[in-house]
VOFILUM-212048 format. One record per residue (C-alpha): residue in one letter; x, y, z. Coordinates in Angstrom, 1 decimal, m for minus. Last residue first. Layout:
BEGIN
A X Y Z
...
***
This chain:
BEGIN
S 7.3 4.9 10.9
T 10.9 5.8 10.3
L 10.8 8.9 8.1
L 7.7 10.3 9.7
Q 9.0 9.8 13.2
Q 12.4 11.3 12.5
G 10.8 14.3 10.8
L 8.4 14.9 13.7
E 11.2 14.9 16.2
K 13.1 17.5 14.2
W 9.9 19.3 13.5
N 9.0 20.0 17.1
H 6.9 18.6 19.9
V 5.6 15.2 18.8
A 2.8 13.1 20.2
T 2.1 9.8 18.5
M m1.6 8.8 18.4
N m3.6 5.9 19.6
K m3.1 6.6 23.3
L m4.0 10.2 22.6
E m7.7 9.1 22.4
E m7.8 8.1 26.0
R m6.3 11.5 27.2
Y m8.4 13.6 25.0
L m9.6 16.2 27.5
M m6.3 16.3 29.4
I m4.2 16.5 26.3
E m6.6 19.0 24.8
W m6.2 21.3 28.0
L m2.4 21.1 27.7
A m2.4 22.3 24.1
P m1.0 19.8 21.6
N 2.6 20.1 20.2
Y 2.0 18.2 17.0
V m0.4 15.2 17.3
F 0.7 12.4 14.9
R m1.7 9.9 13.5
H m0.5 6.8 11.7
E m3.2 4.4 10.5
V m5.5 7.0 9.0
T m9.0 5.4 8.3
T m10.3 6.4 11.7
M m9.6 10.0 11.3
R m12.1 11.4 13.8
H m9.6 11.3 16.7
L m7.1 13.3 14.6
V m9.4 16.4 14.8
A m10.1 16.2 18.5
P m6.3 15.6 19.0
R m5.7 19.0 17.5
N m2.1 20.0 16.5
D m2.4 17.9 13.3
V m0.2 15.5 11.4
F m1.5 12.7 9.3
H m0.1 9.4 8.0
T m1.9 6.8 5.8
I m3.7 9.2 3.5
G m5.8 7.3 1.0
F m6.8 10.4 m0.9
Q m10.6 10.1 m0.3
Q m10.2 8.7 3.2
C m8.0 11.6 4.2
V m10.4 14.0 2.6
S m13.2 12.4 4.6
A m11.3 12.7 7.9
K m10.6 16.4 7.2
D m14.3 17.1 7.0
K m14.6 16.8 10.8
W m12.6 20.0 11.1
Q m15.3 21.9 9.2
R m15.3 23.9 6.0
V m12.4 22.0 4.3
Y m9.4 23.5 2.4
R m7.3 21.1 0.2
L m3.7 21.8 m0.9
H m2.0 19.3 m3.1
D m2.5 21.5 m6.2
K 0.5 23.5 m5.3
P 2.8 20.5 m5.6
I 5.1 19.7 m2.6
G 8.6 20.4 m3.4
T 9.4 21.7 0.1
I 11.4 24.8 m0.9
N 9.5 25.5 m4.1
W 6.0 25.1 m2.7
F 6.7 26.9 0.5
D 8.4 30.1 m1.0
A 7.8 31.7 2.4
R 5.8 34.5 0.7
N 3.9 32.0 m1.3
M 2.8 30.1 1.9
W 2.0 33.3 3.7
F m0.1 34.6 0.9
L m2.0 31.4 0.6
S m2.6 31.5 4.4
I m3.8 35.1 4.0
R m6.2 34.2 1.2
L m8.0 31.7 3.3
S m7.7 33.6 6.5
F m11.0 35.6 6.5
I m13.1 32.4 6.1
A m11.3 30.7 9.1
P m9.0 28.0 7.9
K m9.8 24.3 7.9
S m6.7 22.7 6.4
V m5.5 19.7 4.5
I m2.0 19.9 3.0
W m1.2 16.8 1.1
I 1.9 14.8 0.5
E 1.9 12.0 m2.1
E 3.8 8.8 m2.7
Y 5.5 9.1 0.7
K 9.0 7.5 1.2
K 10.4 9.5 m1.7
S 13.2 10.7 0.7
R 13.3 14.0 m1.3
V 9.8 14.8 m0.1
I 10.8 14.0 3.5
Q 13.9 16.1 3.3
R 12.0 19.0 1.8
L 9.5 18.6 4.7
T 12.2 18.8 7.2
E 13.5 22.1 5.6
L 10.1 23.6 5.5
A 9.1 22.7 9.0
G 12.4 23.4 10.9
E 11.0 26.2 13.0
L 7.4 26.8 12.3
P 6.7 28.9 9.2
Q 5.9 32.4 10.0
G 2.2 33.5 9.4
T 2.2 35.5 12.7
L m1.0 34.3 14.2
A m1.5 30.8 12.7
N 2.1 30.0 13.1
F 2.9 27.8 10.0
L 3.4 24.2 9.3
V 1.8 22.4 12.3
G m0.1 25.2 14.3
G m2.0 26.3 11.3
Y m1.6 24.1 8.1
D m2.5 20.6 8.9
L m0.5 17.8 7.1
G m1.3 14.7 5.3
L 1.1 12.1 4.3
R 0.5 9.2 1.7
L 2.1 5.8 1.9
P 1.5 3.4 m1.0
M 0.0 0.0 0.0
***
């Protein structure tokens, strides 16, 4: 079965408030793309209505597509967090990274779920669900997990 990676935008790739890429995100993604471990890599995000264009602006300003090697047409926006699960099923995503355990919990077709630096309140609220996820705290750690899982 081919491996396919999905990534959330805000809180995983970019700081949702400043628009800056998270430390190590672009470089690590470039390494992952070059490794050819994943047949496809998708960005699946649920931005607020006002931030749709802003997120595209930030990605272009950071030269995201050229640096990482992820195709521009591998970006999907959804209206609700629960819709990420159906996108994952549609594209056969096997690995997904999100900063929200509540979102990952719904992705029952995704075998490898990684929660990126979750908020303390979500850790407490989703304690049982987190047992089926791998918690990572930075892109160095995430890159190691994605290249070895």
